[in-house]
C-alpha positions as CSV (number, residue, x, y, z in Angstrom):
1,X,12.9,16.0,-17.5
2,X,11.5,15.4,-14.0
3,X,8.3,17.0,-13.0
4,X,7.1,17.2,-9.4
5,X,3.4,16.4,-8.9
6,X,1.1,17.9,-6.3
7,X,-2.7,17.8,-5.9
8,X,-4.7,19.1,-2.9
9,X,-7.0,16.1,-3.6
10,X,-4.5,13.9,-1.8
11,X,-2.8,14.5,1.5
12,X,0.3,16.7,1.7
13,X,3.5,14.6,2.2
14,X,4.3,13.9,5.8
15,X,8.0,14.4,5.1
16,X,10.5,16.0,2.6
17,X,9.3,14.2,-0.6
18,X,7.0,14.7,-3.5
19,X,3.5,13.1,-3.8
20,X,4.7,11.8,-7.2
21,X,7.4,12.5,-9.9
22,X,6.7,12.3,-13.6
23,X,9.7,11.2,-15.7
24,X,8.9,10.8,-19.4
25,X,5.9,8.5,-19.7
26,X,6.4,7.1,-16.2
27,X,4.7,8.3,-13.0
28,X,6.2,7.3,-9.7
29,X,3.8,7.8,-6.8
30,X,5.2,8.0,-3.3
31,X,4.0,5.6,-0.7
32,X,0.5,6.8,0.4
33,X,-1.3,6.0,3.7
34,X,-4.9,6.4,4.7
35,X,-4.9,10.1,5.5
36,X,-8.1,11.9,4.6
37,X,-6.9,15.0,2.7
38,X,-9.9,17.1,4.0
39,X,-9.2,16.5,7.6
40,X,-5.5,15.7,7.6
41,X,-6.3,12.7,9.9
42,X,-5.5,9.1,9.5
43,X,-8.7,7.0,9.0
44,X,-9.6,4.5,11.7
45,X,-9.5,0.8,11.0
46,X,-7.8,-1.3,8.3
47,X,-10.5,-1.3,5.6
48,X,-11.0,2.4,5.9
49,X,-7.3,3.1,5.7
50,X,-7.0,0.9,2.6
51,X,-9.9,2.6,0.8
52,X,-8.6,6.0,1.7
53,X,-5.2,5.1,0.4
54,X,-6.7,3.9,-2.9
55,X,-8.6,7.2,-3.1
56,X,-5.4,9.2,-2.5
57,X,-3.5,7.3,-5.2
58,X,-6.4,7.7,-7.6
59,X,-6.4,11.5,-7.0
60,X,-2.6,11.7,-7.7
61,X,-2.9,9.5,-10.8
62,X,-5.9,11.6,-12.1
63,X,-4.0,14.9,-11.5
64,X,-1.5,13.7,-14.1
65,X,-4.0,12.2,-16.6
66,X,-3.3,8.6,-15.5
67,X,-5.6,6.0,-14.1
68,X,-5.3,2.5,-12.4
69,X,-5.4,1.1,-16.0
70,X,-1.9,2.7,-16.4
71,X,-0.4,1.3,-13.2
72,X,2.3,-1.3,-13.9
73,X,3.7,-1.9,-10.4
74,X,2.3,-1.8,-6.9
75,X,4.2,-2.2,-3.6
76,X,2.1,-2.8,-0.5
77,X,3.4,-2.5,3.0
78,X,1.1,-4.1,5.7
79,X,1.7,-3.7,9.4
80,X,0.0,-7.1,9.9
81,X,0.3,-9.7,7.1
82,X,-2.7,-11.6,8.6
83,X,-4.7,-8.9,6.8
84,X,-3.4,-10.1,3.4
85,X,-6.7,-11.7,2.4
86,X,-8.7,-8.7,3.5
87,X,-6.4,-6.5,1.5
88,X,-6.7,-8.7,-1.6
89,X,-10.5,-8.5,-1.4
90,X,-10.4,-4.7,-1.5
91,X,-7.7,-4.6,-4.1
92,X,-9.6,-7.0,-6.4
93,X,-12.6,-4.7,-6.2
94,X,-10.5,-1.7,-7.0
95,X,-9.0,-3.3,-10.1
96,X,-12.1,-5.2,-11.3
97,X,-12.2,-3.2,-14.6
98,X,-8.4,-3.1,-15.2
99,X,-7.6,-5.1,-18.3
100,X,-4.0,-6.0,-17.2
101,X,-3.5,-6.1,-13.4
102,X,-0.2,-4.6,-12.4
103,X,2.6,-6.6,-10.8
104,X,2.6,-6.4,-7.1
105,X,4.7,-7.1,-4.0
106,X,3.3,-7.2,-0.5
107,X,5.4,-7.2,2.6
108,X,4.9,-7.0,6.4
109,X,6.7,-4.2,8.1
110,X,7.1,-3.4,11.8
111,X,5.9,0.2,11.6
112,X,4.6,2.8,9.2
113,X,4.4,6.6,9.3
114,X,1.8,7.9,11.8
115,X,1.2,4.3,12.9
116,X,-0.7,3.6,9.7
117,X,-1.8,0.0,9.0
118,X,-1.0,0.1,5.3
119,X,1.1,2.0,2.8
120,X,1.0,1.7,-0.9
121,X,3.3,3.0,-3.7
122,X,2.7,2.7,-7.4
123,X,4.4,3.2,-10.7
124,X,2.4,4.0,-13.8
125,X,3.2,4.2,-17.5
126,X,1.2,5.9,-20.3
127,X,2.0,6.0,-24.0
128,X,2.9,9.4,-25.4
């Protein structure tokens, strides 16, 4: 069974898709960008967008009883790959207490929705 996930603690989708979909023990979180859910505005600057994106994903995970500990796969889209080390620093801080870091892919893209600087999607898995 597929369940659509929505929380008002994360931004509303900017297109015709779900924030996340739960299938069995898996949770597939749609690509998130650094929109502040309180204002509906994209944060300014790379670091602020990354941090907000992490917060948005955390809110969606939490709404389903998941956490970053349950994340098994992360896909990162950067508008500028020269920000790779800056991203890694923030990512390492986010996952500092995670026992098994998820697998990850990072790619540079020419453009992202709303001219965002980063977009991140995750897949999580939780036993029973």
